[in-house]
DRENVEXVO-905202 format. One record per atom (N, C-alpha, C, CB): x, y, z. Coordinates in nm, 4 decimals, m for minus. Glycine has a CB too. Example, Ala and Ser with C-alpha at 12.3 -4.5 7.8 and 13.67 -1.06 7.14 Angstrom:
<sites>
1.3190	m0.5690	0.7800
1.2300	m0.4500	0.7800
1.3200	m0.3300	0.7800
1.1308	m0.4473	0.9046
1.2850	m0.2250	0.7080
1.3670	m0.1060	0.7140
1.2900	0.0030	0.7870
1.4084	m0.0598	0.5725
</sites>
This chain:
<sites>
9.2012	0.6701	m13.1336
9.3296	0.6247	m13.0881
9.4265	0.6067	m13.2133
9.3123	0.4893	m13.0067
9.5641	0.6026	m13.2329
9.6260	0.5598	m13.3679
9.6360	0.4365	m13.3927
9.7467	0.6011	m13.3892
9.6731	0.4354	m13.5617
9.6710	0.3085	m13.6246
9.7699	0.2214	m13.5762
9.6841	0.3191	m13.7607
9.7722	0.0850	m13.6074
9.8496	m0.0097	m13.5517
9.8931	m0.0805	m13.7197
9.7544	m0.1150	m13.4213
10.0402	m0.1196	m13.6561
10.0920	m0.2360	m13.7330
10.0613	m0.4013	m13.7013
10.2337	m0.2169	m13.7231
10.0293	m0.4815	m13.7884
10.1220	m0.6245	m13.7670
10.2357	m0.6622	m13.7870
10.0919	m0.7102	m13.8183
10.3293	m0.7164	m13.7052
10.4717	m0.7780	m13.7816
10.4539	m0.9140	m13.7118
10.6479	m0.6895	m13.7436
10.5420	m0.9592	m13.7463
10.6016	m1.0883	m13.6344
10.6418	m1.1003	m13.5746
10.6508	m1.1607	m13.6293
10.6622	m1.1675	m13.4407
10.7439	m1.1904	m13.3745
10.8865	m1.1864	m13.3094
10.7234	m1.2295	m13.3931
10.9754	m1.1490	m13.2733
11.1171	m1.1996	m13.2554
11.1066	m1.2359	m13.1362
11.2347	m1.1093	m13.2766
11.2660	m1.3461	m13.0987
11.2592	m1.3501	m12.9716
11.2936	m1.2820	m12.8335
11.2904	m1.4200	m12.9722
11.2979	m1.1475	m12.8816
11.2949	m0.9917	m12.7905
11.2037	m0.9746	m12.7512
11.3159	m0.8648	m12.8424
11.0922	m1.0256	m12.7782
10.9496	m0.9673	m12.7560
10.8930	m1.0550	m12.6642
10.8567	m0.9557	m12.8851
10.9627	m1.1806	m12.6121
10.9089	m1.2614	m12.5703
10.8561	m1.1913	m12.4015
11.0034	m1.3853	m12.5910
10.9192	m1.1284	m12.3635
10.8755	m1.0694	m12.2263
10.7609	m0.9823	m12.2484
10.9898	m0.9857	m12.1537
10.7310	m0.8904	m12.3819
10.6425	m0.8150	m12.3690
10.5295	m0.9199	m12.3866
10.6532	m0.6979	m12.4558
10.5172	m1.0352	m12.4716
10.3900	m1.1325	m12.4815
10.3565	m1.1573	m12.3395
10.4180	m1.2817	m12.5633
10.4382	m1.2038	m12.2472
10.3936	m1.2494	m12.1645
10.3608	m1.1795	m12.0180
10.4586	m1.3354	m12.1698
10.3979	m1.0208	m12.0696
10.3208	m0.9273	m11.9724
10.1865	m0.9031	m12.0325
10.3961	m0.7843	m11.9471
10.1764	m0.8925	m12.1651
10.0583	m0.8609	m12.2174
9.9411	m1.0066	m12.1677
10.0898	m0.8341	m12.3959
9.9968	m1.1208	m12.1877
9.9121	m1.2400	m12.1477
9.8937	m1.1962	m12.0114
9.9788	m1.3944	m12.1643
9.9493	m1.2099	m11.9409
9.9382	m1.2285	m11.7675
9.8389	m1.1177	m11.7356
10.1010	m1.2007	m11.6685
9.8655	m0.9437	m11.7996
9.7350	m0.8785	m11.7458
9.6291	m0.8829	m11.8130
9.7424	m0.7548	m11.7224
9.5991	m0.8838	m11.9488
9.4805	m0.9461	m12.0334
9.4273	m1.0470	m11.9612
9.5179	m1.0031	m12.1710
9.4816	m1.1504	m11.9175
9.3974	m1.2899	m11.8646
9.3714	m1.2604	m11.6710
9.5302	m1.4722	m11.9035
9.3973	m1.1452	m11.6485
9.3490	m1.1020	m11.5232
9.2552	m1.0752	m11.4936
9.3843	m1.0320	m11.4840
9.2327	m0.9970	m11.5513
9.0819	m0.8956	m11.6072
8.9915	m1.0233	m11.5580
9.0575	m0.8416	m11.8311
8.8804	m0.9477	m11.4539
8.7806	m1.0260	m11.4185
8.6823	m1.1547	m11.5142
8.7069	m0.9249	m11.3766
8.6849	m1.2910	m11.5014
8.6215	m1.3520	m11.5929
8.7363	m1.3879	m11.7101
8.5009	m1.2625	m11.6357
8.8282	m1.3830	m11.7296
8.9313	m1.3600	m11.8337
8.9832	m1.5206	m11.8321
9.0589	m1.2277	m11.7903
9.0588	m1.5089	m11.7277
9.1584	m1.6152	m11.7357
9.1375	m1.7189	m11.6032
9.3134	m1.5436	m11.7387
9.1965	m1.8251	m11.5675
9.1235	m1.9276	m11.5003
9.1310	m1.8842	m11.3731
9.1710	m2.0663	m11.5170
9.0148	m1.9258	m11.2920
9.0193	m1.9313	m11.1058
9.1356	m1.8645	m11.0735
9.0326	m2.0959	m11.0229
9.2539	m1.9573	m11.0800
9.3582	m1.9223	m11.0233
9.4746	m1.9023	m11.1366
9.3844	m2.0205	m10.9183
9.5179	m1.7742	m11.1271
9.5873	m1.6983	m11.2239
9.7564	m1.7891	m11.2538
9.5997	m1.5227	m11.1513
9.8171	m1.7951	m11.3411
9.9689	m1.8337	m11.3114
10.0153	m1.7303	m11.2872
10.0534	m1.8981	m11.4096
10.1646	m1.7288	m11.2629
10.2092	m1.5839	m11.2132
10.3098	m1.5565	m11.3506
10.3041	m1.5813	m11.0328
10.3586	m1.3985	m11.3054
10.4323	m1.3866	m11.4532
10.5239	m1.4400	m11.5107
10.4745	m1.2967	m11.4768
10.5755	m1.4740	m11.3806
10.6864	m1.5953	m11.4209
10.6201	m1.7287	m11.5274
10.7412	m1.6764	m11.2531
10.5645	m1.7470	m11.4460
10.4814	m1.8664	m11.5100
10.4561	m1.8719	m11.6027
10.3854	m1.8958	m11.4813
10.4003	m1.7812	m11.6697
10.3462	m1.7294	m11.7732
10.4653	m1.7008	m11.8942
10.2705	m1.6055	m11.7216
10.5736	m1.6167	m11.8905
10.6859	m1.6234	m11.9134
10.7802	m1.7514	m11.9400
10.7148	m1.5628	m11.8318
10.7265	m1.8337	m11.8978
10.8355	m1.9333	m11.9133
10.7545	m2.0413	m12.0116
10.8939	m2.0011	m11.7535
10.6099	m2.0656	m12.0036
10.5525	m2.0657	m12.0866
10.5433	m2.0578	m12.2354
10.5208	m2.0247	m12.0507
10.6023	m1.8964	m12.2743
10.5493	m1.7944	m12.3421
10.7292	m1.9059	m12.4195
10.5120	m1.5810	m12.2663
10.8473	m1.9098	m12.3565
10.9831	m1.9317	m12.3467
10.9329	m2.1271	m12.4142
11.0676	m1.8890	m12.1436
10.8148	m2.2285	m12.3544
10.8385	m2.2716	m12.4254
10.7663	m2.3478	m12.5130
10.9005	m2.2969	m12.3897
10.6388	m2.2384	m12.5409
10.6105	m2.2968	m12.6587
10.6173	m2.1867	m12.7830
10.4729	m2.3645	m12.6427
10.7048	m2.0500	m12.7567
10.7733	m1.9575	m12.8969
10.7687	m2.0488	m12.9969
10.9431	m1.8993	m12.8885
10.8802	m2.1880	m13.0211
10.9008	m2.2488	m13.1062
10.8315	m2.3015	m13.1832
10.9487	m2.2984	m13.0821
10.6624	m2.3269	m13.1210
10.5986	m2.4520	m13.2045
10.4677	m2.2918	m13.2768
10.5023	m2.6465	m13.0579
10.4913	m2.1709	m13.2091
10.3609	m2.0934	m13.2483
10.4190	m1.9938	m13.3602
10.2833	m2.0050	m13.1080
10.3045	m1.9415	m13.4252
10.3592	m1.8421	m13.5333
10.3220	m1.7427	m13.4602
10.3055	m1.8396	m13.6875
10.3977	m1.6580	m13.4065
10.3375	m1.5203	m13.3132
10.2797	m1.3989	m13.4365
10.4995	m1.4331	m13.1971
10.2106	m1.3427	m13.4116
10.1711	m1.1612	m13.4682
10.1277	m1.0972	m13.3590
10.0356	m1.1322	m13.5904
10.2520	m0.9960	m13.3770
10.1830	m0.8541	m13.3014
10.1277	m0.7896	m13.3553
10.2467	m0.7622	m13.2492
10.0285	m0.6957	m13.2787
9.9814	m0.5890	m13.3333
10.0690	m0.4537	m13.2970
9.8416	m0.5837	m13.2923
10.1461	m0.3824	m13.3303
10.2351	m0.2147	m13.2880
10.1766	m0.1321	m13.3352
10.3837	m0.1742	m13.3384
10.1964	m0.0450	m13.2093
10.1972	0.1020	m13.2223
10.2793	0.1703	m13.1484
10.0847	0.1551	m13.1997
10.3791	0.2481	m13.2463
10.4849	0.3136	m13.2042
10.5682	0.2525	m13.0911
10.4419	0.4331	m13.1720
10.6113	0.1376	m13.1592
10.7071	0.0203	m13.0910
10.6545	m0.0145	m12.9703
10.8586	0.0607	m13.0621
10.5298	m0.0027	m12.9106
10.4523	m0.0424	m12.7890
10.3528	m0.1628	m12.8695
10.3581	0.1070	m12.7077
10.3929	m0.2860	m12.7856
10.2862	m0.4602	m12.8780
10.1958	m0.3869	m12.7887
10.3256	m0.7029	m12.8414
10.0639	m0.3989	m12.8306
9.9260	m0.3910	m12.7857
9.8449	m0.5198	m12.7526
9.8562	m0.3223	m12.8854
9.8670	m0.6317	m12.8491
9.8366	m0.7460	m12.8516
9.9127	m0.8552	m12.9125
9.7392	m0.7399	m12.8902
9.9036	m0.9304	m12.8957
9.9416	m1.0688	m13.0018
9.8619	m1.1720	m13.0305
10.0469	m1.1473	m12.9592
9.8823	m1.2476	m13.1114
9.8135	m1.3863	m13.1730
9.9152	m1.5015	m13.1801
9.7550	m1.3634	m13.3325
9.8773	m1.5926	m13.1129
9.9594	m1.7481	m13.0982
9.8794	m1.8702	m13.1923
9.9535	m1.8085	m12.9080
9.9528	m1.8657	m13.2816
9.8912	m1.9543	m13.4026
9.9779	m2.0955	m13.4036
9.9083	m1.8668	m13.5662
9.8638	m2.2312	m13.4000
9.9941	m2.3383	m13.4741
9.9014	m2.3903	m13.5711
10.0803	m2.4847	m13.3662
9.9951	m2.3019	m13.7035
9.8959	m2.3311	m13.7857
9.8798	m2.4752	m13.8563
9.9053	m2.2366	m13.8748
9.9882	m2.6154	m13.8259
9.9870	m2.7253	m13.8539
9.9019	m2.7874	m13.8164
10.0663	m2.7682	m13.8360
9.8273	m2.7522	m13.6516
9.7576	m2.8231	m13.5979
9.5919	m2.7470	m13.5798
9.8389	m2.8601	m13.4777
9.5550	m2.6594	m13.7044
9.4523	m2.5787	m13.7198
9.4010	m2.5322	m13.5825
9.3530	m2.6446	m13.7991
9.5402	m2.4809	m13.4949
9.4470	m2.4079	m13.3433
9.5130	m2.2779	m13.3707
9.4848	m2.4801	m13.1436
9.3843	m2.1929	m13.3250
9.4227	m2.0331	m13.2610
9.4815	m2.0643	m13.1194
9.2693	m1.9157	m13.2395
9.6026	m2.0453	m13.1007
9.6598	m2.1124	m12.9509
9.6480	m1.9817	m12.8025
9.8708	m2.1614	m12.9850
9.6620	m1.8720	m12.8599
9.6082	m1.8103	m12.7928
9.5805	m1.6136	m12.9379
9.7218	m1.8252	m12.6246
9.5274	m1.4884	m12.8155
9.4649	m1.3928	m12.8609
9.4509	m1.3162	m12.7318
9.3449	m1.4306	m12.9364
9.5453	m1.2627	m12.7547
9.5182	m1.1869	m12.6143
9.5560	m0.9598	m12.6479
9.6831	m1.2922	m12.4638
9.4578	m0.8745	m12.5790
9.4800	m0.7539	m12.6209
9.4969	m0.6950	m12.4451
9.3456	m0.6904	m12.7355
9.6453	m0.5913	m12.4840
9.6459	m0.5067	m12.3835
9.5372	m0.4965	m12.3253
9.6824	m0.4003	m12.4116
9.4416	m0.4784	m12.1553
9.3935	m0.4082	m12.1505
9.3369	m0.2266	m12.2093
9.4260	m0.4484	m12.0883
9.4196	m0.2069	m12.1657
9.3910	m0.0237	m12.2548
9.3847	m0.0252	m12.3838
9.5168	0.0994	m12.2426
9.4277	m0.1398	m12.4518
9.3801	m0.1016	m12.5814
9.2518	m0.1759	m12.6402
9.4915	m0.1202	m12.6723
9.1721	m0.2189	m12.5574
9.0620	m0.3314	m12.5487
8.9562	m0.2139	m12.6319
9.0081	m0.4001	m12.3541
8.8817	m0.2607	m12.7454
8.7724	m0.1741	m12.7736
8.8100	m0.0846	m12.9170
8.7477	m0.0758	m12.6361
8.9726	m0.1447	m12.9413
9.0376	m0.0459	m13.0872
9.0468	m0.1348	m13.2059
9.2135	0.0213	m13.0670
8.9955	m0.2481	m13.1866
8.9661	m0.3884	m13.3502
9.0424	m0.4209	m13.3559
8.9346	m0.3767	m13.5081
9.2024	m0.4058	m13.2195
9.3462	m0.4775	m13.2212
9.2498	m0.6083	m13.2546
9.4673	m0.4764	m13.0541
9.1682	m0.6386	m13.1675
9.1411	m0.8346	m13.1854
9.0854	m0.8613	m13.3422
8.9796	m0.9127	m13.0513
8.9916	m0.7674	m13.3424
8.9085	m0.8256	m13.5510
9.1057	m0.8167	m13.5601
8.7408	m0.6194	m13.7272
9.1241	m0.7605	m13.5663
9.2190	m0.7533	m13.6971
9.3370	m0.8389	m13.7088
9.2749	m0.6195	m13.7128
9.3542	m0.8882	m13.5717
9.4485	m1.0366	m13.5408
9.3654	m1.1506	m13.5869
9.4867	m1.0696	m13.3638
9.2366	m1.1566	m13.5529
9.1437	m1.2673	m13.5446
9.1221	m1.2995	m13.7321
8.9802	m1.2103	m13.4420
9.1249	m1.1865	m13.7923
9.1026	m1.1669	m13.9570
9.2571	m1.2210	m13.9929
9.0624	m0.9735	m14.0204
9.3282	m1.1532	m13.9107
9.5148	m1.2323	m13.9846
9.4864	m1.4289	m13.9460
9.7386	m1.1410	m13.8207
9.4516	m1.4391	m13.8237
9.4262	m1.6049	m13.8000
9.2860	m1.6676	m13.9498
9.3343	m1.6236	m13.5793
9.2309	m1.6162	m13.9577
9.1473	m1.6488	m14.0747
9.2548	m1.6292	m14.2159
9.0016	m1.5359	m14.0757
9.2927	m1.5647	m14.2728
9.3718	m1.5571	m14.3538
9.5168	m1.6733	m14.3432
9.3928	m1.4166	m14.3455
9.5618	m1.6449	m14.1935
9.6933	m1.7683	m14.2403
9.6113	m1.9208	m14.2111
9.8749	m1.7560	m14.1069
9.5058	m1.9476	m14.1515
9.4375	m2.0874	m14.1406
9.3176	m2.0771	m14.2464
9.3780	m2.1225	m13.9755
9.3301	m2.0818	m14.3670
9.1600	m2.0582	m14.4818
9.1370	m2.1198	m14.4904
9.1182	m2.0184	m14.6067
9.1494	m2.2797	m14.4102
9.0740	m2.4146	m14.4378
8.9939	m2.3966	m14.2931
9.1855	m2.5773	m14.4608
9.0486	m2.3460	m14.1736
8.9695	m2.3071	m14.0597
9.0359	m2.3813	m13.9667
8.8184	m2.3318	m14.0643
9.0207	m2.3538	m13.8333
9.0853	m2.3390	m13.7408
8.9831	m2.3683	m13.5955
9.1488	m2.2050	m13.7646
9.0315	m2.4157	m13.4554
8.9823	m2.4211	m13.3570
9.0279	m2.3396	m13.2221
8.9808	m2.5330	m13.3522
8.9887	m2.3078	m13.1452
9.0255	m2.2873	m13.0105
8.9653	m2.2859	m12.9142
9.0686	m2.2086	m12.9936
9.0057	m2.2475	m12.7451
8.9314	m2.2156	m12.6482
8.9363	m2.1293	m12.5775
8.9222	m2.2776	m12.5931
8.8151	m2.0958	m12.4878
8.8105	m1.9914	m12.4195
8.7455	m1.9955	m12.2783
8.7555	m1.9079	m12.4967
8.8214	m1.9171	m12.1629
8.6922	m1.9628	m12.0582
8.5661	m1.9576	m12.1144
8.6753	m1.8724	m11.9309
8.4666	m2.0325	m12.0405
8.2958	m2.0383	m12.0496
8.2599	m1.9038	m11.9641
8.2139	m2.2013	m11.9659
8.3630	m1.8329	m11.8556
8.3034	m1.6968	m11.8113
8.3500	m1.5997	m11.8596
8.3078	m1.6674	m11.6894
8.4824	m1.6554	m12.0232
8.5084	m1.5232	m12.0503
8.3694	m1.4538	m12.1414
8.6575	m1.5213	m12.1340
8.2566	m1.4185	m12.1426
8.1605	m1.3478	m12.1937
8.2176	m1.2308	m12.3235
8.0935	m1.2813	m12.0636
8.3269	m1.1424	m12.2874
8.3632	m1.0886	m12.3945
8.4139	m1.1400	m12.5187
8.4276	m1.0248	m12.3614
8.5380	m1.2263	m12.4503
8.5325	m1.2961	m12.6360
8.4772	m1.4102	m12.6629
8.6719	m1.3329	m12.7083
8.3593	m1.4505	m12.5620
8.2901	m1.5975	m12.6359
8.2268	m1.4656	m12.7350
8.1432	m1.7396	m12.5169
8.1083	m1.3173	m12.6751
8.0462	m1.2634	m12.7651
8.1452	m1.2789	m12.8874
8.0040	m1.1284	m12.7247
8.2528	m1.1786	m12.8493
8.3407	m1.1579	m13.0092
8.3605	m1.2645	m13.0911
8.4891	m1.1121	m12.9987
8.4294	m1.3454	m13.0485
8.4040	m1.5293	m13.1461
8.3098	m1.5598	m13.1918
8.4089	m1.6641	m13.0805
8.1576	m1.5019	m13.1193
8.0520	m1.5422	m13.2004
8.0162	m1.4579	m13.2868
7.9513	m1.5744	m13.1394
7.9904	m1.3055	m13.2614
7.9927	m1.2407	m13.3393
8.0988	m1.1963	m13.5226
7.9857	m1.1821	m13.2451
8.2226	m1.2684	m13.4989
8.3095	m1.2931	m13.6267
8.2576	m1.4644	m13.6619
8.5095	m1.2711	m13.5860
8.1789	m1.4864	m13.6475
8.1579	m1.5948	m13.7163
8.1738	m1.7309	m13.6419
8.2388	m1.5855	m13.8224
8.2683	m1.7211	m13.5535
8.3036	m1.9154	m13.5302
8.1672	m1.9610	m13.4334
8.5008	m1.9627	m13.4054
8.1305	m2.1134	m13.4025
8.0629	m2.1503	m13.3393
8.0873	m2.2333	m13.2546
7.9990	m2.1689	m13.3872
8.0516	m2.1831	m13.2017
8.0641	m2.3499	m13.0701
8.0499	m2.4513	m13.0924
7.9794	m2.3805	m12.9620
8.1672	m2.5328	m13.0363
8.1566	m2.6762	m13.0648
8.1298	m2.7474	m12.9982
8.2325	m2.7277	m13.0990
8.1540	m2.7513	m12.8678
8.1576	m2.8133	m12.7134
8.2149	m2.7106	m12.5641
8.2753	m2.9525	m12.7294
8.1297	m2.7718	m12.4670
8.2092	m2.6985	m12.3729
8.2848	m2.8284	m12.3089
8.1151	m2.5986	m12.2614
8.3882	m2.7994	m12.2264
8.4793	m2.8757	m12.1636
8.5112	m2.8241	m12.0063
8.6026	m2.8751	m12.2546
8.6314	m2.8693	m12.0434
8.7067	m2.8319	m11.9167
8.8829	m2.7939	m11.9526
8.6900	m2.9770	m11.8034
8.9529	m2.6532	m11.9095
9.0905	m2.6646	m11.9285
9.1585	m2.8097	m11.9466
9.1468	m2.5996	m11.8178
9.2516	m2.8084	m12.0189
9.3303	m2.8991	m11.9886
9.4460	m2.8967	m11.8763
9.3722	m2.9207	m12.0944
9.4711	m2.7283	m11.8549
9.5763	m2.7368	m11.7429
9.4871	m2.7461	m11.5873
9.6859	m2.5832	m11.7534
9.4367	m2.6595	m11.6527
9.3101	m2.5872	m11.4533
9.2389	m2.6617	m11.4700
9.1970	m2.4108	m11.4159
9.1429	m2.6935	m11.5111
9.0142	m2.7836	m11.5288
8.8934	m2.6998	m11.5150
9.0050	m2.9029	m11.4200
8.9294	m2.5699	m11.5095
8.8307	m2.4668	m11.5124
8.7483	m2.5136	m11.6551
8.9058	m2.3021	m11.5133
8.5866	m2.4501	m11.6523
8.5163	m2.4677	m11.7419
8.5688	m2.3750	m11.8817
8.3852	m2.4432	m11.6847
8.5782	m2.4362	m12.0152
8.6006	m2.3524	m12.0887
8.5292	m2.3943	m12.2327
8.7401	m2.3315	m12.0819
8.4979	m2.3069	m12.3384
8.4092	m2.3304	m12.4271
8.5014	m2.3386	m12.5666
8.2941	m2.2195	m12.4189
8.5130	m2.4131	m12.6654
8.5464	m2.4568	m12.7691
8.5068	m2.3939	m12.8746
8.5217	m2.5601	m12.7731
8.5652	m2.3387	m12.9606
8.5418	m2.2889	m13.0697
8.5573	m2.3669	m13.2037
8.6086	m2.1903	m13.0654
8.5201	m2.3144	m13.3129
8.5969	m2.3764	m13.4409
8.5275	m2.2597	m13.5847
8.5389	m2.5908	m13.4630
8.6426	m2.2667	m13.6614
8.5755	m2.1302	m13.7767
8.6101	m2.2392	m13.9402
8.7219	m1.9066	m13.7689
8.5604	m2.2083	m14.0113
8.5854	m2.2419	m14.1105
8.4950	m2.1762	m14.2272
8.5876	m2.3657	m14.0956
8.6281	m2.1468	m14.3547
8.5894	m2.0653	m14.4595
8.4528	m2.1190	m14.4928
8.6899	m2.0658	m14.5782
8.3721	m1.9998	m14.5469
8.2365	m2.0113	m14.6004
8.2496	m2.0960	m14.7469
8.1690	m1.8522	m14.6194
</sites>
């Protein structure tokens, strides 16, 4: 797979961000039991974009993944990679970027059933903080934290 670069998202990227989010979260075990529609996620991107710091992984003008941070709250809000680009190191580079942007640490949550993400975060040094329910859907989620060594 060819290399990719990171760049800051701009308003014209919102459709692609929502599309990747929907494609990725629709994979089995990744998102909530009842997935929001593409239009619902697009609206969520619209609503959240101003409060997020969004970084994109891009190859040949195609967005392969995105990272949405809330640095002032020390939260990694979203990290999704296009399904066809999984396993290419994009998630690792985006997570490393989150660590560089929030060197004091951060938290995040993922669906408890998302074993791929959970293994990824645990291998990257994040620790389980607690098990809880998703604030919107109520399905089980696992909260993780990362602190600089």
